[in-house]
Every structure is written in structure tokens, then in C-alpha cells.
N, C-alpha and C positions, 0 to 999 in steps of 0.2 A: 504494500500500500504506500502511496505517496507520503513522504515525510510531512508535507504541509497539511494533508488531510488528517493524519494522525494527530498533529499538533492542534488542529481545529477541534477535533473530537475530544481531545483531552481538555482543552479549554472549556468546551461546552459542559462537560461533566463537572469540572471544578467550580464553575460559576452557577450551576443549576441549583434550584431550590430542592428541598427534600421531596416535594410533591412531583417535580419534574423528573427527578431521578427514579422515583417509584414508577412513573409511566414509562420511562426509558427501559427499566428492567422488565416490565411487562412486554413491551415491544420486542426486546431481545429474546425473551422466553418464547414468544409466539413465533418469531423468525427461526429460532433454533428448532422448534417442533416442526415447522413447515419444511425445513431442510432435512430433518430426520426422516420425514415421510418420503421425500423425494429419494433420499439415499436408500431407504428400505425398498422402494419400488425399483431402484436401479441395482439392487443387490450389493450395494456398497456398505458392507458391514461396519467397517471402521468409521466412515463418515456418520452413519446412523448412530453408532455408539457415542462418538464425540459430541454430536449435537444433543443427544439425550442427556449426557452427563452435564453439558453446559446448562441445559434447562434445569436440571436438578440443582446445580450450584446456585442458580438464581433463586430457586424456590427456597433453598436453605437460607439464602440472604433475606428473603421475605420473613422467614421464621425468626431469624436472629434480630431483625429490626423491629419486631412488634413491641409496642410499649405496654408491658404487662401491668404497670402501675396505674396508668390512666384508665384503661378499659380491660380489666383482667378476664372478664367473661368473653368478650369479643376476641381477645388475644388467644384464649384457650380454644375457641371454636375455629379460628383461622389456622391455628397450629395443627389441629386435627385434620382440617381440610387440606392443608399443604402437605402433611405427612401422607395423606391418601394419594395425592398427586404423585408424590415420589414413589410410592409403592406401585402405582399404575405404570409409571415410566420405567421402573426397574423391570416390570413384567414385559413391557413393550420391548425393552432392550434385550432381555433374555430370549424372547420368542420371535423377535423382529416382526411384531404385529403393528398394524396401523390403528386398529380399533381403540386401544388404550390411549394412544396419542391423540386421536380425534376427540376422545372424551375430555382429556385434560386441556386440550386446545380450546374446546368450547367453554369450559369453566374459566380459563385464563382470559379469554376475550370478554366474557361476561363481567368478571371481576375488574378488568381494566376499565370497561365502560362505567361500572359503578364508581370506581375511584375517580375517574374523570368528572363524573357528575357531582360527586361529593366535593371535589376540589373547586369546581365551578361555583357551586352553591356557597362554599366557604368564602371564596373570593368576593362574591356578590355581597354576602353578609358583611364582610369586613369593609367593603366600599360603602355600604349603606351606613354602617356605624360611623365611618370616617366622615361622610357627608352630613350626617345628623349632628355630629359634634361641631362641624363648621357652621351649620345652620343655627345651632344653639348659641354659639359664640356670637354670631351676627345678631341674634335676637337680644342677647344680653347687652350688646352695644347699643341697640336701638332703644332698649328700655332706659339705659343710662342717659341717652340723649333726651328722651321724654322727660326724665327727671330734671335735667338741666333746663328744659324749656319751661317747666312748671316754676322753677326757681326764678327765672327771668320774669314770668308773669307776676309772681309775688312782689318783685321789686318795683314794678310799675305802679 
């Protein structure tokens, strides 16, 4: 790969938010599974194995990055789900079957879409809070001006 492309990709990862990295990881896992399916269809055992292992590594990263303090129940459920994915991918790797890959692929696409929606809603909520703070600040300024106007009327 071109040196400049590698540097660009490294820079993107280093400057990405936690949410952006999560989506990048989902994209990577989905791409690796698609490559694994192609490799299995082409009887390329080594490429299938490598792509399935790469996907498993990403899923392990998902497990390791779960915040068990903030939402312990959700973290436990996601851990169980991710561990199921890993078992299915091990099965796909051992038997060189597409069905378990398709199953995990469907779940990963669904989870990615769910995370994207959650991130979008979170960002909208943050923007609304930010704009409501600004509006409140402006309202406070307006009220102060009204008070000053009343004081001037009293002087007359």
C-alpha cells in the first residue's frame, strides 16, 4: 500500500472520536467477513482463515471496550452476544461454511446500524442542549436589559 495512504489512514484513526472508531471497527469486521466468504467460495483456505481471525480480533476488541461500570447489564448481554459470534466464526473457520458467516454478518450490520442511530441521536441531543443553553443565556441578557429599562423609567 502506498506510504501516503497508510499515513492518511493512521491519521484518521488517531484523530477519530470513540464513536467513529467503533463504526470503523464494524466496517472492518463486515469487510473481513465478506472477504472470508469470497475466499471460502474460491477454496482459499488461508485467506478465509485470516479474514475470520481478523473479524474475531475485532469482536474481542468490542468485548474489551465495553464499559461495565456505566451499563453492567447491557455490557453482560453484549458480551454474551459477541462470544456467540466468535463461536459461530470458529465453526465457520473449522468447517469452511458460509452459513455461520452470513448469520454473524447480519447481526454485525444490524448492530452497526443501531450504533449509528444511537450516535446520531446522541449528537442531536447534545446540539439541542448546547443551543438551549445559548438561548437561555440570551434570555437572561434580555431580562437584564428589561430591568435596566425599568430603572430608567423610575428615574424619570
